[in-house]
N, C-alpha and C positions, 0 to 999 in steps of 0.2 A: 858533589852538593851532598851534605849528611841526610841520615834518615832522619824519618819524621822521630818526635820527642816523644816519650810516653805517656809525659804529663800534657794535659789537653792546657791551652793559652787562651787568650783571650779573643784568640780569631776563630780557634775549633770551638771554643765554646758557645760564640756567638753565632757559627755556620750551625750548630746542633741544634739553639734556639729556634734559628730561624726557621731549619726544618723541622719542628718540631710544631712551630704555627702555622704548617701550610698545610691544613686539613685535607687539600685537595690530593694529596702525591696518593697512589697507590702501590703496589708490588712492581709494578714496570720500573716504577720511577727509582727503586732501591743502586741499581748500578751508579746512576749521575748522583744521587746522594752521598754514595759511597766516594765517587768523584771527588765530589766540592769539595766533603770531609777533608780529603789525602793532599788535595788542593793547600787546604788552611792549614794541614799539618806541615806541610813540608816547606809555606811560608815563611812558618814559627820559626823551624828547625834552621834555615838558612837565616833567617834575620837574626838568631839568635849564634849563631855561628860567628856573624858579622862579616866584613872586606866582600872579596867577590863572590862569597856562595850568598851573602845578602843579596848583592845585585842581582843576582841569578833567580834567586828565589822569589825576587821582586817582579820575575815575567811572568810569572805566574799567576798576577792578581787578577790582569784581565781574564783569562784562561778559567779562575774562580767567580767571577763577576758573570762571565756570560753564563756557567751552567746555571748558575743562582738563576739566573732571567728567564732561563732556559724552562727551570721548575717552576718560574711565577714568583721567586724570591725578592724581586726587585720592583721599582713602580716599574720600570719600562717593562719589566717582563710579565708584569699584572695588568700592561692596560692604563693605566694610570695615567690621566689626562686633570693636568691642575691638583685639587685635592681628591677628587672623583675616578674610582674606579672606572674604568670605561665597559671591562667586564673582569669577573674573576676568573681566573685558570679553570679547566676541564668540569666546573658546576657551574657554571652561569647558566642564567636564564634569559630566553630573547627579551630586548626592552619592549615595551608597549607602552600604546599610546594611549591619552586620555579615554578613550574607548575602552581601552582593555585587549584589544587588537594587538597582535605583534608588528613590530615597526621593524622584525631582522630579515630585511629581504636583502638583497645582493648591494645593494649599494650604501645600505647603511653598513652591512655589515664590513664592509672593507674597512669603513670609518672605525669601528669599533674594533676593532681587529687589536691583540694583544701585540706587543711587537714579538714576542716567542712566535706567537703564531705566523707575523711577516717573516721571521727569522728562516723559519720553517720551509715554509712557500720559497723561499727564494734557494735556498739549499739543495730541494727538490728538483725546481728548475735546473737549476747549475750542475744537477746530478746527471737529469736528461741529456742536457748539452755536450755534456764528457762522456755518454755511456754509446 
């Protein structure tokens, strides 16, 4: 597969714009951001080459999507239910009832967790089983 092109294409530009809008990201997220950007570049380069390179590059699509979700850059990654976010990543406030009391106990937290958090818990559980 060819190396990434020097000029950003639509996908790389869209990834960069999405990341710029994710105001919850911290310095700890830089590697994941770079990974998402690299996936986008590789996909663009492979698609530009065409043929088998394009086919191979498109296999990176789910990896890019998963990285963006883990960063909170997809509706599932943000825990969006319908049109309403269940929680915004990293900077969420606990849910409050009509009296202003928090409703974020263990039962409601499970239903409000983002897909990224659920994925992280599954990965942790799997790593404990294989360790």
